[in-house]
C-alpha positions as CSV (number, residue, x, y, z in Angstrom):
1,M,0.1,0.4,-0.1
2,R,1.4,3.3,-1.0
3,K,1.0,5.1,2.4
4,P,-2.3,6.4,2.0
5,Q,-2.4,8.5,4.8
6,Y,-0.2,11.1,2.9
7,L,-2.6,10.6,-0.1
8,W,-6.0,11.8,1.8
9,F,-4.7,15.0,2.5
10,V,-3.4,15.7,-0.6
11,F,-6.9,14.5,-2.0
12,A,-8.0,16.6,0.4
13,I,-6.1,19.4,-0.7
14,C,-6.9,19.0,-4.3
15,L,-10.8,18.4,-3.9
16,L,-11.1,21.8,-2.3
17,L,-8.8,23.7,-5.3
18,T,-10.8,22.1,-7.2
19,F,-14.2,23.0,-5.9
20,V,-12.8,26.4,-5.5
21,L,-11.6,27.0,-8.6
22,A,-14.5,25.7,-10.2
23,L,-17.1,28.1,-8.8
24,S,-14.5,30.6,-9.5
25,C,-14.1,30.4,-13.1
26,G,-16.6,30.7,-16.1
27,R,-17.2,33.4,-18.6
28,Y,-18.2,35.9,-15.4
29,P,-15.2,35.1,-13.3
30,V,-15.8,35.5,-9.8
31,S,-12.7,36.3,-7.5
32,F,-11.4,33.6,-5.3
33,S,-12.1,36.1,-2.1
34,A,-15.7,36.4,-3.6
35,V,-16.4,32.9,-3.3
36,W,-14.8,32.1,-0.1
37,H,-17.1,35.1,1.5
38,I,-20.2,34.0,-0.7
39,L,-19.7,30.4,0.7
40,Y,-18.9,31.3,4.4
41,D,-22.0,34.1,4.7
42,T,-24.1,31.3,3.3
43,I,-23.4,28.3,5.7
44,F,-23.2,30.8,8.4
45,G,-26.2,32.6,8.0
46,N,-24.6,36.4,7.3
47,E,-26.1,38.6,4.8
48,M,-23.2,39.5,2.6
49,M,-20.6,40.4,5.1
50,G,-18.2,40.2,2.5
51,N,-17.4,42.1,-0.4
52,Y,-19.0,40.8,-3.4
53,S,-22.0,41.9,-5.5
54,R,-25.6,40.6,-5.3
55,T,-25.0,39.2,-9.1
56,E,-21.7,37.3,-8.0
57,Q,-24.1,35.8,-5.1
58,N,-26.4,34.5,-7.6
59,V,-23.7,33.1,-9.9
60,V,-21.8,31.1,-7.7
61,L,-24.9,30.2,-5.3
62,N,-27.7,29.2,-8.2
63,V,-25.6,28.7,-11.0
64,R,-22.5,26.9,-10.3
65,L,-22.6,25.5,-7.1
66,P,-25.3,22.8,-8.0
67,R,-23.5,22.1,-11.2
68,V,-20.0,21.3,-9.7
69,L,-21.7,19.3,-6.6
70,I,-23.8,17.5,-9.4
71,A,-20.5,17.4,-11.6
72,G,-18.8,15.9,-8.2
73,T,-21.2,13.4,-7.4
74,A,-21.5,12.0,-11.1
75,G,-17.9,11.3,-11.2
76,A,-17.4,9.9,-7.8
77,G,-19.8,7.5,-8.3
78,L,-19.2,6.5,-12.0
79,A,-15.5,5.8,-10.6
80,V,-16.5,3.6,-7.8
81,A,-18.7,1.8,-10.2
82,G,-15.9,0.8,-12.7
83,A,-13.9,0.4,-9.4
84,A,-16.5,-2.2,-8.4
85,L,-17.1,-3.9,-12.0
86,Q,-13.3,-4.4,-12.7
87,G,-13.3,-6.0,-9.1
88,I,-16.1,-8.7,-9.6
89,F,-14.8,-9.4,-12.8
90,R,-11.4,-9.6,-12.7
91,N,-11.3,-7.4,-15.9
92,P,-9.0,-3.9,-15.9
93,L,-10.9,-3.1,-19.2
94,V,-14.3,-3.6,-17.8
95,G,-16.5,-0.4,-17.1
96,P,-19.9,0.6,-17.4
97,Q,-19.6,2.0,-20.7
98,I,-17.7,-1.0,-21.9
99,I,-20.3,-3.5,-21.0
100,G,-22.9,-1.4,-21.7
101,V,-24.5,-0.2,-18.6
102,S,-24.2,3.6,-20.2
103,S,-25.8,2.6,-24.0
104,G,-29.1,1.0,-21.9
105,A,-29.1,3.8,-19.8
106,A,-28.9,6.0,-22.6
107,L,-31.2,4.5,-24.5
108,G,-33.9,4.5,-21.5
109,G,-32.9,8.1,-21.4
110,A,-33.5,9.1,-24.8
111,L,-37.4,7.4,-25.3
112,A,-38.3,9.0,-22.2
113,I,-37.1,12.5,-23.6
114,L,-39.2,11.4,-26.6
115,L,-42.3,10.1,-24.8
116,F,-42.3,12.2,-21.5
117,S,-40.7,15.4,-20.4
118,S,-40.7,14.5,-16.2
119,L,-36.8,13.5,-14.9
120,L,-38.5,10.9,-12.4
121,I,-39.7,9.1,-15.8
122,T,-36.6,9.8,-17.4
123,I,-34.2,8.0,-14.4
124,S,-36.9,5.3,-14.1
125,L,-36.4,4.4,-18.0
126,A,-32.6,5.0,-17.5
127,F,-32.8,2.7,-15.2
128,I,-34.4,-0.4,-17.1
129,G,-32.9,0.2,-20.1
130,G,-29.0,-0.4,-17.9
131,L,-30.3,-3.0,-16.2
132,L,-31.7,-4.4,-19.2
133,A,-28.1,-4.2,-21.1
134,I,-26.1,-5.5,-17.9
135,V,-28.6,-9.1,-18.1
136,L,-27.9,-9.6,-21.5
137,V,-24.2,-8.6,-21.4
138,F,-24.1,-10.7,-18.5
139,L,-26.1,-13.6,-19.9
140,L,-24.4,-13.4,-23.5
141,G,-20.8,-13.7,-21.3
142,L,-21.7,-16.7,-19.3
143,N,-21.4,-20.2,-20.0
144,R,-21.3,-23.4,-17.4
145,Q,-17.2,-23.1,-16.9
146,G,-18.3,-19.8,-15.3
147,S,-17.5,-15.8,-16.6
148,Q,-15.0,-15.5,-19.5
149,L,-13.2,-12.1,-19.5
150,L,-13.2,-11.9,-23.4
151,M,-16.6,-13.0,-23.7
152,L,-18.0,-10.2,-21.1
153,I,-16.3,-7.7,-23.7
154,L,-17.1,-9.3,-27.1
155,A,-21.0,-8.9,-25.4
156,G,-20.7,-5.5,-24.0
157,V,-19.5,-4.3,-27.7
158,I,-22.7,-6.2,-28.9
159,I,-25.1,-4.7,-26.9
160,N,-23.6,-0.9,-27.1
161,A,-23.9,-1.6,-31.2
162,F,-27.4,-3.0,-30.7
163,F,-28.7,0.3,-28.1
164,A,-26.6,3.0,-30.7
165,A,-29.0,1.3,-33.3
166,L,-32.1,2.2,-31.6
167,I,-31.0,5.4,-30.2
168,S,-29.9,6.6,-33.8
169,L,-33.8,5.1,-34.6
170,I,-35.3,7.2,-31.8
171,T,-33.2,10.6,-32.8
172,Y,-34.7,9.7,-36.7
173,F,-37.9,9.9,-35.2
174,A,-37.8,12.7,-33.0
175,D,-39.0,16.3,-33.9
176,P,-36.2,17.9,-35.6
177,N,-37.2,21.9,-34.7
178,N,-37.9,20.6,-30.4
179,T,-37.1,17.2,-29.3
180,L,-34.0,16.0,-31.5
181,Q,-31.8,19.1,-30.3
182,T,-32.4,18.1,-27.0
183,I,-31.7,14.4,-27.2
184,V,-28.6,15.3,-29.4
185,F,-27.3,17.5,-26.6
186,W,-28.4,15.2,-23.7
187,L,-26.5,12.4,-25.2
188,M,-23.2,14.4,-25.9
189,G,-23.1,15.2,-21.9
190,S,-23.5,18.2,-20.4
191,F,-24.4,19.8,-16.7
192,A,-25.4,22.7,-18.3
193,S,-29.0,22.0,-16.9
194,A,-27.9,21.4,-13.2
195,S,-30.1,22.5,-10.8
196,Y,-31.0,22.0,-6.7
197,L,-34.1,19.7,-8.2
198,K,-31.6,17.6,-10.0
199,L,-29.1,17.1,-7.5
200,N,-31.6,16.1,-4.6
201,I,-32.5,13.2,-7.2
202,V,-29.1,12.0,-8.4
203,F,-27.2,12.5,-5.1
204,P,-29.2,10.0,-2.6
205,V,-29.1,7.4,-5.8
206,V,-25.5,7.7,-5.7
207,L,-24.9,8.2,-1.7
208,V,-26.5,5.1,-1.1
209,C,-25.7,3.0,-4.1
210,V,-21.6,3.5,-3.1
211,L,-22.6,3.3,0.5
212,V,-23.6,-0.5,-0.5
213,I,-20.5,-1.1,-2.8
214,F,-18.4,0.2,0.1
215,A,-19.8,-2.4,2.5
216,L,-19.0,-4.6,-0.2
217,R,-15.3,-4.0,0.2
218,F,-14.3,-6.8,1.6
219,R,-16.7,-9.1,-1.0
220,I,-14.9,-7.5,-3.8
221,N,-11.6,-8.0,-2.1
222,V,-11.7,-11.4,-2.4
223,L,-13.6,-11.8,-5.8
224,S,-11.4,-10.4,-7.4
225,L,-9.0,-13.0,-6.1
226,G,-10.8,-15.8,-8.0
227,E,-14.6,-17.1,-7.9
228,E,-12.5,-20.4,-6.5
229,N,-11.3,-18.2,-3.4
230,A,-14.3,-17.0,-2.8
231,Q,-16.5,-20.3,-3.1
232,A,-13.5,-22.0,-0.8
233,L,-14.2,-19.1,1.6
234,G,-18.4,-20.0,1.4
235,M,-19.3,-16.8,-0.6
236,K,-22.3,-16.4,-2.0
237,I,-20.8,-15.3,-5.3
238,N,-23.8,-14.6,-7.6
239,R,-25.8,-12.7,-4.4
240,T,-22.3,-10.5,-4.3
241,R,-22.0,-9.7,-8.2
242,W,-25.6,-9.4,-8.7
243,A,-25.7,-6.3,-5.5
244,V,-23.2,-4.8,-7.4
245,L,-24.5,-4.7,-10.5
246,L,-27.3,-3.3,-9.4
247,S,-25.7,-0.3,-7.8
248,V,-23.9,-0.1,-10.6
249,T,-26.4,0.2,-12.8
250,L,-28.3,2.7,-10.4
251,I,-25.0,4.6,-10.6
252,T,-24.8,4.8,-13.9
253,S,-29.0,5.4,-14.3
254,A,-29.2,8.2,-12.2
255,T,-25.7,10.4,-13.8
256,V,-26.8,9.6,-17.5
257,A,-30.6,11.0,-16.7
258,V,-29.6,14.2,-15.3
259,S,-25.9,14.7,-17.7
260,G,-26.6,12.5,-20.8
261,T,-23.8,10.0,-21.3
262,I,-20.1,10.8,-20.2
263,G,-17.9,7.9,-21.0
264,W,-14.0,6.7,-19.9
265,V,-15.3,7.9,-15.7
266,G,-15.9,4.9,-14.7
267,L,-12.6,3.1,-16.8
268,I,-10.0,5.3,-16.2
269,V,-9.8,7.0,-12.6
270,P,-9.8,3.5,-11.1
271,H,-6.7,2.6,-12.8
272,I,-5.3,5.9,-12.2
273,A,-6.5,5.1,-7.8
274,R,-4.7,2.3,-8.9
275,L,-1.6,3.3,-9.5
276,M,-1.4,5.3,-6.0
277,V,-3.1,3.3,-3.3
278,G,-2.8,-0.2,-4.7
279,H,-5.6,-2.7,-5.3
280,D,-7.1,-2.8,-2.1
281,H,-10.9,-2.0,-2.8
282,R,-11.2,-0.6,1.4
283,I,-8.8,1.7,0.1
284,L,-9.3,1.8,-3.7
285,L,-13.0,2.5,-3.8
286,P,-12.8,5.4,-1.9
287,A,-9.8,7.3,-3.7
288,S,-11.3,6.2,-6.7
289,A,-14.3,8.2,-5.7
290,V,-12.1,11.3,-4.7
291,I,-10.6,11.5,-8.0
292,G,-13.6,10.4,-9.9
293,G,-15.0,13.7,-8.4
294,I,-11.8,16.1,-8.6
295,Y,-11.6,14.4,-12.3
296,M,-15.1,15.1,-13.4
297,V,-15.3,18.9,-11.8
298,A,-12.3,19.6,-13.7
299,V,-13.3,18.4,-17.0
300,D,-16.4,20.3,-16.5
301,T,-14.6,23.3,-15.7
302,F,-12.8,23.4,-18.9
303,A,-15.8,22.6,-20.9
304,R,-17.9,25.5,-20.1
305,S,-14.5,27.8,-19.6
306,M,-12.5,27.7,-22.5
307,T,-15.0,28.7,-25.5
308,N,-18.0,30.8,-25.2
309,A,-19.9,27.3,-26.7
310,E,-19.6,24.4,-24.0
311,I,-17.8,21.9,-25.4
312,P,-19.4,18.6,-24.8
313,L,-18.5,16.6,-21.7
314,S,-17.6,13.2,-24.2
315,V,-15.9,14.8,-26.4
316,I,-13.4,16.0,-23.5
317,T,-13.3,12.9,-21.2
318,A,-12.6,10.2,-24.6
319,L,-10.0,12.5,-25.9
320,I,-8.4,11.9,-22.6
321,G,-9.8,8.8,-21.7
322,A,-8.8,7.1,-24.9
323,P,-4.9,7.2,-25.2
324,I,-4.6,5.7,-22.2
325,F,-7.5,3.3,-22.6
326,A,-5.0,2.1,-25.3
327,L,-2.0,2.3,-23.5
328,L,-3.4,0.3,-21.2
329,I,-4.1,-2.2,-23.5
330,H,-0.7,-1.9,-24.9
331,T,0.7,-2.7,-21.2
332,L,-1.7,-5.9,-20.4
333,N,-0.7,-7.3,-24.3
334,K,3.4,-6.5,-23.1
335,K,2.7,-8.6,-19.9
336,V,0.8,-11.5,-21.7
337,A,3.8,-11.4,-24.2
338,D,6.2,-12.0,-21.5
339,L,4.2,-14.9,-20.1
């Protein structure tokens, strides 16, 4: 283990700096001093004791704060989901996007936008779509001898392609003057429509599911060592696996419902955390949550600050994630060749 006591201090400082920087940066800049005073006065109930304007207060509290909190929640949830999936399947290439959960949730969300206008319905259909995807992938990736890692990836590719075709069909039938633009922008990923209402929906869902995964951290550790070891210890493998899968599906569905499809976070962040704290899921899961939150807030801040038109999150995460994923595959192939 890589001295986590020092890393937690570094994580806390990075999280705090990223949080303040995100509240400060944007097309309407707010000074660090103003941000600190606004937050202090809001927390302790003071009435504009600091040197800042009403406009700055409104921008920080009503525009940026809910967005930053949702981005941090989504990043932490997706990172924990990815780390848990990689643990129970013993596969470093597994993530919510790779095995089809994200595409299934996106299909359900796109269908909800096409037919309804309720956020709760969007979350519900996103969850159903994500659950359907994971069930199909799990069935395709299993045989009588157990889970086949290569088959799992191939099954995810198949499900992703199939659901992508269905999403394209939905966009084809959508109203080009209204619904189509909403669906396309939503699928590209953005926290532009963040609000406290959405935060109140996504945060409890992600929090409960992350706590469930944390509670299973010892079982995930055992599963990551192999099914034979888990069976020898009398662990109910399928029950643990399905508890993790349902939690991951809920996390992914909730984040997709409020922000659209955001890829690569659940795949890349766990590897970064693993390099820092090792493979023990008792440390890896909380580290992934913190790093995922920092990463997502930083990416969102970059997306909304660099140009006049907001850059879709999926574009930035893909530009960062794809090269890292390619490097990971190259490293794994090299290890196999050296055996």
